[in-house]
N, C-alpha and C positions, 0 to 999 in steps of 0.2 A: 653545722651541728645544730640539734633541736633542742629547745628549752621546755622544762615541764612547768615554769612559771605562768600563772593565768593572769593577765593584765587587769588592773583597777577598772571599773567602768568609767572613771573620770579621764581614762586614756583617751576618749575620742573627743573631748573638748579642745579641739584645735583652734589655735589663736587664729585671727583674721579680721576682716571688716565686718563684723558681725558681733552679736551679743548671745552669750548662753544663758538660757533661762530654765527654771523649774515650774512646770505648771501642773496644777492638780485637776483632773478631769476624770469624770466615770469611775471615781473610786481609786486611782492610782495616779502617781507622779509621773510626768512625762518630762524629758529632756527635749528642749526645742531651741532651734538657732535662729536667731532673727536678724535680718537686715532692714533697716527703715530708711526711706528717702531722706536725704538731707534737707534740712529746713522744716521738717514735720512740726516740730514744736511750735514754730512761728506761723504755720500755715492755717490753723484753725481747724478745718475739717479733717477727719482721720482718712488717710488713705484707704483704698480697698485692701483686702486682706486676701493674700494668697498662700495657700497650705500645700507643702511639697511632702509626698509619701514615697518612701523608697520601697525597693522589692526584696526578694528572697535573699538572704545572706549579707544583706548591705546595712547601711545607716545613713544618718543624714548627710554625710560628706559627699554622697553620690549626687547631691543638687548644689555643690559649691558654686558652679558657673551661673545658674539660675538664680541663686539667693543675690548675687551681687548684680547681675544683669537686670533683673525685674525689679530691684529696688532703685537702681539707677533711672528706670522708666517711671518711677513715682508709686510703686506699689509697696505695701508692707508685706514683706514676705518671710515666711515661717518654714523651716525644715524641721521635720519631726523624727525622732528615734521612734518608731512604733512600739507598741506593746511588746516586751521581751526583748527589746534590741538596745545596743549601745548603752546609753546611761539612763534609760528609762526603766521603771520598775519592771520586774520579772515574775508576776504572780502565777501559780501553778494552772490556772484556768483563764478563759476568756479569749480564746483564740478562734472563736466562731464568727461568722459573719455579722450575726446581730450585735454582739458586743463590740467587734471592730468599729462598726459605722456608729454606734454609740460613743466610742472613744473620740472619734474626730467631731461629730457633733458637740459633744462636750467640750472639745478644745476649742472650736470656734467661739463659743460662748465665753469660755474661761479667759480668752484672749480680748474679750470686750467687743466683740462684733456679733451682730444677729445673722450674717451671712458671709461666705467666703466662695472664691473660686479654689477648688480641689485639683492639683496635679500629682498624678500617680504613675509609677514604673511598675510594670509587672504586677506582683501582688498588691503593691501600692494602688495600682489602678483599679484591682478589683474591690478595693475598700472604697474607692471613689464612687465606682458603680453603685454599691451596696448604700452608701451614704446619701447619694441622690435619689434612690428610691425609697428608703426607710426614713429619712430625714430631710424631705425636700425643702423645707422652709430655710434650712441652713446653708443650702447649696445653690449659689447663683449660675455656674457653669462648672465643667470638668474638663480636664485635658488628661489622656491617657498615652502612654509610651509603651509599646509592644504588649498591650493589655486588652485583648478582646473582652466584650460582654461576657460574663461568667456562663449564660446560657448558650451563647454562640460557641464558646470554648468547648463546652461539654458535647455540643453537637458535632464539633468539628473532630474531636478526639474519637468519637464514636464512628463517625462516617468518612473520614478522610484518612486514608493510609499514611500519607506523607506526614501529615501532623500529628497523628497517633505515635509513629515512629520516632519523631523528634521531641516528643513531649513525655510520653506515657513511661518509658523506663526509669527515668530519673525520678518522677513522682512516685511510682511503685517502691523504689529503693529507700524512700523516705519513710515508709510504713513499718519497716522492721523496728523491734525495740533495741535501744541502746546503741546498736552498731552504726547507724547514721549519725549519731552525736559523736562517736569516735572518730569516723571517717572525716567529719567536719573540723575536728580540733586536732588531729594527729600531725606531726611534724609542723608546728607553728602554723597550723590552718592552711597547709599547702593545697588542701582539695578547693577551697574557694578561690584561690589563684587559677587552677586549672580550669573551674567552671567559667570564671570571667574570661580567660583566653579563648576557651571553646566557643562563647557566645558573641565576642565582639568581633569586628572586621579586622582583617589581617594588617592594615595600616595601623590602627590604634594599639595593637597588641606589640608593635615593636617601638614604642616611644616610652620615653622616660615617665611620662605622665601615668602610662598603664602600670609601669612598675611601682610607683609612688602608690597609685590606687589600690593595687594588689596588696601591697604591704600594709596599708591602712585596714582594708578589709579582713586581712588575716588577722591584725591585732583585735578587731571588733568581735569576730566571731569565737573568739578564745576567752572573752569576758565571761565569768562563770554564769551558767544559765542560758546564755544567749542561743548557743547552738540548739538546745532542747527547746526553747521557745520558738525558734524559727521553723522547726520541724513540727512543731504542734500546728501551725497554720496548715501545713500540708496534710497532716493526719486527720484534722477535722474536716478538710476538704473531702477526703476519701471516705472516713467512716460514716460521716453524716449522710452520705447517700442512701443509706439503709436503715436510717432513722427518722422519726417524725420531725426533728428540728431541721434536718437537711432537707427534707422534701418541702417544708413550709418555706425555709428560705428560697429555694429554687422557684417555688410557686411566686412567692412575693416578688422574685426578681424578673420575673415574665411581665410586670407591669413597665410599660415603656418609660424611659427617662425623659423628662420633658424640659430640660435645660440644655441650652447650647452646648454642645460637645465636640471635642476636638480628638481626633484620633490619629496618633502618629506611629509610624513603624520604620525602622531601618531597612533600607534597600537590600542590606546583606544579612539580615537576620535570619539565621538557620534553626531557630528554636521556636519561634511564633511566626508562622508562615503568613504571608500576605493575604491568601485566600481566606484565613481564618479570622484576620482583622476585618475584612470585607463582610464577612457574615453579619446578620442581625440588624439590617437597616431599620427594620420596624420596631426594633427595641430601643432605638435612639433616633427619632425622626429629624432632629435638629444637629445630626452628626456631619462633621467635615472630615474627610479622610486626607492625610497628608504623608507622602512618602519622603523619608528624609534621606539625602543621599550621603553615601561614603559612611555608612553606620550598620552596625550589627544590632544587638539586643539592647545596648545600652546607649540609644541615640543621644540622650542628654549629655552624655559624657564625650562620645566620640565626635559629635558635630554640634556643640552647645550653642553656637551662634544661629543655626538654623532653627533649633528646638525653641531658643528663647523668643527669636523673631515671631514664630508661630503662636506661642503662648501669648505673646503681646498682641496679636490680631484677635485673639480669643477675648481678651480682656478689654479691648476698645470698641 
């Protein structure tokens, strides 16, 4: 039976070995979840900061394994509900690449650091790329999961039939008014579970953890305003292609990323194909490519130990 009630934003504040905080940056309030290494208060120097950025239709919970795993390795680790998601503010605008990069740069400073390593999945990875180009002084390195450089993704969609077939139909469905919001929130958010099931590997989709993850994502997308804001990311990416702001953004993104870059992808990802991830070497000369075994589009959840180990290599 479907429920018509909408969850309160605080519904995503799940208990665990972490701390929930509200941080103001770039004019809005962000909900962040922080895991700090044991003994930090006595250690003196602050540990390095790692900021984790989720993808479409998701929220901070996507990073639960890396939150604890990286903190155990000695890093101050912060997972963010991006603008419009979870318990973060949901303003009517600001879902363009410029503002999203400003959000992350502001968050790093608001957390008391001058620089951080940024790790992003899918759309969160695109925010990593943008921040590294537009605010290079606050980015020490970036790690991506199933998130090609935005210039490389555009080229792949235009020139690679297999990638276009996998990616473009869903992207175009997001452009309609109102209907996509209804689709994401109907029947207690079942569309998010179907999307998740379609993009993960078969092994993960049969687990209890998959069922629990889907349930939490379905709650998060039904928070008032969350579905609309999630779609605004997609709508700006499409509509800006014909506007000066979009052309300026893509022109800016043609500047190579000059920091160490880790690009990971699941060996069973049917949504972002390996060939697309491999594109654009000249856009990130210090890039290291890693295939994550036994994982689809959500490698950080499907094979978290392998992903955490690769991020640890980036950080050391």
